[in-house]
N, C-alpha and C positions, 0 to 999 in steps of 0.2 A: 504494499500499500503507501509504502513510503515512497520508493520508486515511482509509484504511478503519480503521486504529488508532483516529484522534481520533474518528471517529464512533462505532466501539464503546465508546470510552472515555466519549464524550457520553450514549449510549443506557444503559450500565450505570451511571452516574453519576446520572441523574436516572429522574424517575418520568415527566415531562412536558420536552420539547423543544419549544424556540420554534420556527416555522417559521424565523424570520429568520437561525439559526443553523445550522439544519439545510440550508437551500437551496444555501448556498456551497459546503460539504461534499459536496453531491448532484451538485452541477453539476461540481466538481474530479474528483467519482469517474467521472462520465460521460465528461469530457473525456480523461483515463486511459485508459479504456475504447476509446476511439475511435483516440486516438493509438497504444494498443498492436494494434489492429484492423488501423490503417494499417502499421505495423510489419511485422505478420504478412503482410500481404497484399503487402507489397514483397518481403519474405523468399520467400514463396511464389511469386513472380515471377523472383527472381534464382535461386532453385534449379530452375525452371523452365526457365532459359534455360543455365544450369549443364548441367542434364539433357540438353537438346538438344545442346548443343556435345561433351558426352561421346558422346553417339549417333553424332555426325557422326564423331568422331575414331576411334569404333571402327570404322565401317563403312570409313573410310579405312584402318585397319591391317588390316582384313581383307580387302580389295582389294589392298593392299601385299604381304599375306602370301602371296594367290592368286599374283601376279605374282613373289614369289619363290620361292614353291614351284615354278611353271611353269621359270623360270630353272633352277631348279638341276635339274629333269628334263630342260631342255635341253641344259645341259651334260651331264649323264650320257650323254645319247641320242647328241651328239656324240662323246662318247671312246669310246663302245661302237661309234659307224660308222669312226671312227680306226682302232680295234683290227682291225675286220672287214677294212678296208680295208688295213692292213699286213699280215693275215693272207691275203689274197686275193693280195696281190702278191708275198707270200714264196712262194705255191703256185703263182703264174704263173712266177716265176722259176724255181723249181725245176722243173715242166714244160718250159718252154725248155733249162733245162741237162741235165735228164735224156734228153730227146729229142735234143739235139745229139750226146750219144757217141755 
């Protein structure tokens, strides 16, 4: 940006600009653009890696969520079976007790 300001100052201040004076500025500007492009490319690759890792993390979280959900369902089913077993045992006990009388 500093180079662009210098170039603008030279161009606005003179009707003619010598190639000798202009070429180094243009070279610096081109170099600056190349550096910026390389930085953007590196940032793009970094963002791509982060997105990939985020996707993997989301996938793992989704699988874990399914596992937790399944675990909760199993616990509930186990509780229901225990309650039914208890009710059946109570009914069996009452049947035996009433039959003996």
